[in-house]
N, C-alpha and C positions, 0 to 999 in steps of 0.2 A: 175697155174700161169706161164707165159712164162719167159724165162731167162731175157729178156729185162725188164719186170716189176719187177722182183726180184732185179735186179741191180739198177733200178731207185728208189727203196725204199730209197737207200742211207743211211741206218742206220744199222750198224753191230750188234746192240743190238736187236736180234729177241726175240720173246716171247718163253717161255719154252715149250709151247704146239705146236709150229709150226713144220712142217715137212720139211726136206731138199729137195732141188732140186738135183736130182741124174742124173749125166751124165754117160752114158755107152760109154766109149772111145773105139770104134771099131778100130780106127786108120787105119791101112792097113791090118787088119786081114781078110779082104775079099780076099787077095792075087791075086787080078786082076780079080776075078769072080763076075759079077753082080748078079748072082743067090745067091752066098754066102753072098754078101753084103745085099741083101734083106732078107736072112735068119737071119742075125744078127739083122736087124731092127725089124723083126717080133718077135724074141726071147727076145730082149731087152724090147719091148712093153709088151710081155707076163710076163716077170719077174717084171715089175713095174717101169722101168726107165722112167724118164721124158723127157730125151734128149738122142739122140745118136749122137756121134761125130766121124767124119772121119778126115783124113789128106790129104791135097792137095799140091802136090809138083812134081817137076821134079828133078831127081838126078843131072842133069847137072848144075842146078842153086842152088843146095842145099849144096853139099859137094865137097871138093877137092878129087881127085882120090886116094890120099894116106892118108886120114884122118883115124886114128885108131879107133878100136871098143871101145865103152864105156859100152858094155853089157856083160853079162856072156857068154863067148865063149864056155862053156861046153854045153849050151843049144842052142846057135846060133853060129856056127863055122865061119861064114863069117868074114873075117879079117878086112875089111874096111867099113866105113860108106857109101862111094859111092857105093860099090858093093851091100850092103844091100838095100839101098834106090832104086837102079836101078831095083831091083826085083819087087817092088811094086808101081811103079810110072805111071802105065798105065791109070788110071782113070783121065779124064779131064772134060771139061764143059758138054758134052752130058751125061756122066755117072752120074755126080752129079745132074744134072737136073732130071734125071730119079729117083735117090734115094730120092731127095727132094719130088717128087710127091708120091713115095711109102710111105715115112714117113707121109705125109698128110693123105693118105688112112688108115694108121695104127693108127693114132692119137698120134704120138710121134714127138717132135720137132727135126728138122734137124740142124746139125751144122758141120762145117768142118774148121780146122785150115789152113789158107793159109800161104805158106812159100815164096811167091814172089808176085810181083805186078800184074802179069797177072791173077793169080788165085784169088786174092782178088777182082779184077774187076768183074768177072762173079759170084763169090760167094756172092757178095753184093746183087744180085737180089734174092738170095735163103735164106737169113738168116736175123734175126733181131739183131744179136749180133756178134761181132768178138772175137775170142779167139786168144791171142798172146802166142806163145810158150815161154818157159823159154829161149830158144836159141836166141830169139829176144829181150830180155829185155834191152840190150844195143844198139839196132839197132834204133837209133833216126829217120833216114829218113823213115824207114818202119812203126814205131809207128805213126809218124805224118801223113803218108799216110793213115793208117787205121782210124785215128781220123777224117780225111777229109770226111769220109762217114757219119759222124754225128750219129753213132750208138753206144750203150754201148759196153764196152770192158770187157773181162776177161783176166787178166794177171797172168800167172804162174811165180813163183819166185824161181824155182829150181836152185841150185848152185850159188845163188846170195848173195852178202853181202848187208847190210842195206843201204849203200850209193848208190848202184846200183838201189835198189828198190826206194829209195827217188828220185833219178834222173829221173827214168822212170815216176814216178808219176808226177814230175814237168813238164815233157814234155806233159803229158796227161792233166794236170790241165790247162796248157796254152791255150788249145783248148776248155776247159769247157766240156770235154767228160766224162760221168759217167764211172767208172771202178770198177770192183770187183777184189780182190786179192786172189790167191790160193797158200797156203803153199804147198811146193813140195820138195821132196828129189830125186835127179836124180841118184838113184841106181836101177838097174834092175836085180833081185828084191831088195827091201829094207828090211832089217831085221826089225821086229817089234820094237825091242829095239832102233833102230836108226831112227825111224820115226819122232822124235823130235816134237811131237804133241803139246807141250806147245807153240810152235811158233805161233799157231793159236791165243792163248791169246795175245801173244806179238804183232802180227799184228793188232789185234782188238784194243789194247791199243794205238799203234802208229798211227793208221789210224781210229779213232773212227767214222768217217762219211762214211766209206766204208764197203760194204759187203765183208766178208772174208770167204773163203772156203778152201778146201783141195783136192789136186790131189794125189792119193794114188798109190804107186808102191810096196806095200808089197804083199806077197802071200795071196790069199783070206782066207784060213783057215776057221774060223767061222765068218768072217766079223767083228770081234770085233774092229780092228783098225779103220775101217770106222765109226763104231758106236761111238767109243771114240771121234773121231774128231767131230762128230755131238754134242756129249755131251759137248764138249769144246767150242761150239758156231759156228762151220762151217755151213754156210747156203747153200753153193753149194758144192757138193761132186762129185768127178770124179774118175773113176777107169777103167782100161783097161778091155775090154769085148771080149769074144770069144764064139763060139758055141761048141768048143771042146778043153779043156785044155790039152789034151794029144798030140796035134799036135806039130810037131817040129817048131822051129822058134823063133824069137826074142820076140814076145809079147804074144803068146798063153799061155805059162807055168805060167806066173804070173798074168793072167787075171781072172776075175770072169766070171761066166756064168749065165744063167737065174735062175738056182737053188740057186746060191749064192745071187742073187738079192732078191729072195723070203725070204731067211734066214735073210738078212739085214732088210727088211721091217718088218718081224715078230719080230726081236730083238728090234727095236725101238718102235714098237707098244706096247710092254710090259713094257716100261720104265715109272716109276712114277717120273715126273719131277716137282713136287710141290716145291716151294721155301723152305719148311721145310725139305724136303728130300734131295734136291740138292742145298745147299746154295751158292755154288760158288767154283771156283778154283783159286789158286794163279796165278797172272800174271807172265809171264817170263820177265826177264830183257834182252833186246836186247843189246849186246855189239857191238858198231860200228865196222864194218869191219870184224866181226868174221864169219868164215865159218866152218860148221860142217865137221868132217873127212869124213863123208859119201858122201859129195858133192865135195870133193877135186879131185877125179878121173875125175869127169865130167868137172872140170875146167882145169885139166891137159890135158886131151884129149877132148877138148871142143865140146859139142853139143851146141856151142855158135858161133854166126856169128863173123867172123874176117875180118879185113879191111887192105888194103895195104896203106902204106905211098906213097903219090904222090908228086913229086918234084914241087916246086913253078914255076908258069908260064905255066904249062901244062894244057890245057883245056880238061875237061872231061865232057860230057853231064851228067847231074844229074841222069837221069833215065837209063843211060848206065852202072851204077855201079852195080855189083852183089856182094852180101855178101855170104860167104861160111862157112860151118863147115870145119875148116882147120886143117892142121898139126900144132901143137903148136910150136912156136918159142919164141917170147916174147909177152906177153899179155898186151894190152892196156886196162885197166879196163873200161874206158868210151870213146869209139871211138865216133867221131863226136861231142863230148862235148866241143871241143876246139873252 
């Protein structure tokens, strides 16, 4: 089943015997090599992923030049977000068209997260679903732009409070666009004890008509965190993916590989999920405005788009505005909501 069909089901109460839709998040682990990107596609297919996802951006329109790191600098010593993103922003329309065709040949669904208007325009011809990064959950103009394509959305909720999630959903609902929600903790890596997986139940309770999933940043280990997320009701599962976990860099060391994918599929195939054996799990109570400690660093040094205040009377063309991952000064929790 494609991602679009999964989201259009519009019911987060999946059957106990249903299998998750598994997204291998290759991101920029291709490191600018088309051959490596195709290897990632082939190995994700071999491991049993349903979807492989990349990221499409230009550093110049994504982050300010002095935005600080939000990752473990022991594994990735690059000091600023701009410098890191600049290393891996060479793929554009032609490269992603080539990767889409290769995905079709391999029999795996292609997906890439756009981070600006231009990339969203050409990706629209290549995908049936748009993925919205946690960094754009308060970016009303961009969310509304993606809704205008008339395709289902997947919205990551990392480092967000419940009011921000509610508000983003209200913008999407106003366009009658189907959307799935992914619980996410923006720590790279996330300790298993801090994954806060009961939030999956909380999201399912708060948004009963939405598909709910999980975007995982824990170390792969035995893939039990992802398995637990599935047992808690996550329909869509996403995890970073690499062909070599020993490589240096921001995303390789906490990624799964094709062998981890096989382990995960074997783990869930052994589960006995009859109602008598697995009667249910207590719902989490969501406290309005509450942010877990693990997400606070990502809000302090935001992988979150920031906006400038503009004096009254100054005309600015709507689509000339660029939102950046910025140096934190004072955070407006709901920009453009005024």
